[in-house]
C-alpha positions as CSV (number, residue, x, y, z in Angstrom):
1,X,0.0,0.0,0.0
2,X,1.5,3.3,-1.1
3,X,1.3,6.4,1.1
4,X,0.6,9.6,-0.8
5,X,1.4,12.9,0.9
6,X,-1.3,15.3,-0.1
7,X,-3.0,18.1,1.7
8,X,-6.2,17.5,3.8
9,X,-8.1,19.8,1.4
10,X,-7.1,17.8,-1.7
11,X,-7.7,14.4,0.0
12,X,-11.2,15.4,1.1
13,X,-12.1,16.7,-2.3
14,X,-10.8,13.5,-3.9
15,X,-13.0,11.2,-1.9
16,X,-16.0,13.6,-1.8
17,X,-15.9,14.2,2.0
18,X,-16.5,17.5,3.7
19,X,-13.5,18.8,5.7
20,X,-15.8,19.6,8.7
21,X,-16.7,15.9,9.0
22,X,-13.0,14.9,8.8
23,X,-12.1,17.2,11.7
24,X,-15.3,16.6,13.8
25,X,-14.7,15.6,17.4
26,X,-17.7,14.4,19.3
27,X,-18.6,16.4,22.4
28,X,-19.9,14.2,25.2
29,X,-23.1,15.4,26.8
30,X,-22.4,16.2,30.4
31,X,-26.0,15.1,31.4
32,X,-25.8,11.8,29.6
33,X,-24.3,9.9,32.5
34,X,-26.8,11.3,35.0
35,X,-29.6,10.4,32.6
36,X,-28.3,6.9,32.2
37,X,-28.2,6.5,36.1
38,X,-31.8,7.8,36.4
39,X,-33.1,5.5,33.6
40,X,-31.5,2.5,35.4
41,X,-33.0,3.6,38.8
42,X,-36.5,3.9,37.3
43,X,-36.2,0.6,35.5
44,X,-35.3,-1.1,38.8
45,X,-38.0,0.7,40.7
46,X,-40.7,-0.1,38.1
47,X,-39.7,-3.5,36.8
48,X,-42.7,-3.9,34.5
49,X,-42.3,-0.6,32.7
50,X,-40.7,-0.3,29.3
51,X,-38.6,2.5,27.8
52,X,-41.7,4.4,26.6
53,X,-43.2,4.6,30.1
54,X,-39.7,5.4,31.6
55,X,-39.6,8.3,29.1
56,X,-43.0,9.5,30.3
57,X,-41.8,9.4,33.9
58,X,-38.6,11.3,33.1
59,X,-40.3,14.3,31.3
60,X,-42.1,15.7,34.4
61,X,-38.8,15.5,36.3
62,X,-37.3,18.1,33.9
63,X,-35.4,15.8,31.5
64,X,-35.9,17.0,28.0
65,X,-35.6,13.6,26.4
66,X,-37.5,11.7,23.8
67,X,-38.2,7.9,23.6
68,X,-35.4,7.4,21.1
69,X,-32.7,8.6,23.4
70,X,-34.1,6.6,26.3
71,X,-34.3,3.5,24.0
72,X,-30.6,3.9,23.1
73,X,-29.7,3.9,26.8
74,X,-32.1,1.1,27.4
75,X,-30.4,-1.1,24.8
76,X,-26.8,-0.1,25.8
77,X,-27.5,-1.1,29.4
78,X,-29.2,-4.4,28.3
79,X,-32.5,-3.6,30.1
80,X,-35.5,-5.7,29.4
81,X,-39.1,-6.0,30.6
82,X,-39.5,-9.4,32.1
83,X,-42.0,-11.6,30.4
84,X,-45.4,-11.9,32.1
85,X,-46.0,-15.1,34.1
86,X,-49.0,-17.1,32.7
87,X,-52.1,-17.0,34.8
88,X,-52.8,-20.1,36.8
89,X,-55.3,-22.4,35.2
90,X,-58.9,-22.1,36.3
91,X,-60.2,-24.4,38.9
92,X,-63.6,-24.6,37.2
93,X,-65.1,-25.3,33.8
94,X,-65.8,-22.4,31.5
95,X,-69.6,-22.8,32.0
96,X,-69.1,-22.6,35.8
97,X,-70.8,-25.9,36.4
98,X,-68.3,-27.8,38.4
99,X,-65.4,-26.9,40.8
100,X,-62.3,-28.8,40.2
101,X,-61.4,-31.0,43.2
102,X,-58.2,-30.5,45.1
103,X,-56.9,-33.7,46.6
104,X,-56.9,-33.9,50.4
105,X,-55.7,-37.5,51.0
106,X,-54.3,-40.5,49.4
107,X,-56.6,-42.2,46.8
108,X,-58.8,-39.1,46.7
109,X,-58.0,-37.9,43.2
110,X,-56.1,-39.9,40.5
111,X,-55.3,-38.5,37.1
112,X,-54.1,-40.1,34.0
113,X,-52.7,-38.8,30.8
114,X,-51.3,-40.2,27.6
115,X,-48.1,-38.8,26.1
116,X,-47.3,-39.5,22.4
117,X,-43.7,-39.6,21.2
118,X,-41.7,-41.1,18.3
119,X,-38.6,-43.3,18.3
120,X,-35.4,-42.3,16.3
121,X,-36.8,-44.0,13.2
122,X,-40.1,-42.1,13.4
123,X,-42.3,-44.8,14.7
124,X,-44.9,-43.5,17.2
125,X,-45.5,-44.9,20.7
126,X,-47.6,-43.8,23.6
127,X,-47.0,-43.6,27.4
128,X,-49.9,-43.8,29.8
129,X,-49.1,-42.3,33.2
130,X,-51.4,-42.7,36.2
131,X,-50.8,-40.4,39.2
132,X,-52.1,-40.0,42.7
133,X,-52.5,-36.2,42.8
134,X,-52.2,-36.0,46.6
135,X,-48.9,-37.9,47.0
136,X,-47.7,-37.1,43.4
137,X,-46.8,-40.8,43.2
138,X,-46.8,-42.4,39.7
139,X,-49.0,-45.5,40.2
140,X,-48.4,-46.9,36.7
141,X,-46.6,-46.1,33.5
142,X,-47.7,-48.2,30.4
143,X,-45.7,-47.9,27.2
144,X,-47.2,-49.3,23.9
145,X,-47.2,-48.7,20.2
146,X,-51.0,-48.7,20.1
147,X,-53.2,-48.1,23.1
148,X,-57.0,-48.2,23.1
149,X,-59.6,-47.6,25.8
150,X,-59.7,-51.2,26.8
151,X,-56.0,-51.3,27.7
152,X,-56.6,-48.2,29.9
153,X,-59.6,-49.8,31.6
154,X,-57.7,-53.0,32.3
155,X,-54.7,-51.0,33.8
156,X,-57.0,-48.9,36.0
157,X,-58.8,-52.0,37.2
158,X,-55.5,-53.6,38.2
159,X,-54.6,-50.4,40.0
160,X,-57.9,-50.5,41.9
161,X,-57.2,-54.0,43.1
162,X,-53.7,-53.1,44.2
163,X,-54.1,-49.5,45.6
164,X,-57.8,-49.3,46.3
165,X,-60.5,-47.4,44.5
166,X,-60.0,-43.6,44.3
167,X,-63.0,-41.3,44.9
168,X,-62.3,-39.4,41.6
169,X,-60.4,-40.0,38.4
170,X,-59.4,-37.0,36.2
171,X,-58.3,-37.0,32.6
172,X,-57.9,-34.2,30.1
173,X,-57.3,-36.4,27.2
174,X,-60.2,-36.4,24.6
175,X,-59.0,-39.6,23.0
176,X,-59.9,-41.6,26.1
177,X,-63.3,-40.0,26.8
178,X,-64.8,-43.6,26.8
179,X,-62.8,-44.4,29.9
180,X,-64.1,-41.3,31.7
181,X,-67.6,-42.5,31.0
182,X,-67.0,-46.0,32.3
183,X,-68.4,-46.6,35.8
184,X,-66.5,-48.3,38.6
185,X,-68.4,-51.5,38.1
186,X,-67.3,-51.6,34.4
187,X,-63.7,-51.2,35.5
188,X,-64.0,-53.9,38.1
189,X,-65.7,-56.3,35.5
190,X,-62.6,-55.8,33.2
191,X,-60.4,-57.7,35.6
């Protein structure tokens, strides 16, 4: 790379740049650091507020700032509004007809659910898990490629004989609605 000794005026004219931009030295704003500290303080105090609301809080304090300047500081400091936690699920049905039971003792409420997965070669299989909701104990876990309502009924009947009959059984799986409709006597007949 060759070094050419030319004047500043000629070099700027050759590349089409104004001489004022070549000589420009940025002047740091003396209030910038105080503003940065105040933005961080407000973000800590009001954790759920974003940069726009922080800007709105700064303006009555006498800061003549806009949202773009606060956003720049917000990004440089890595500030974020935490994501909202999801609301807890309702304990009742949408029509308000039945209150969901909370278990109070062993064998009060059992729940079962079917989880579908695939093996490494893409073949599906299902896992049926039965839990005692009070003790959080897994009473049974049945794995099968295919699983119908009869297999679920037989497994529940075996669990009834081994652990006793629960007062309530809960399932949110639509595929096994037949099992939910089965009465205790039907389940006991299956054994």
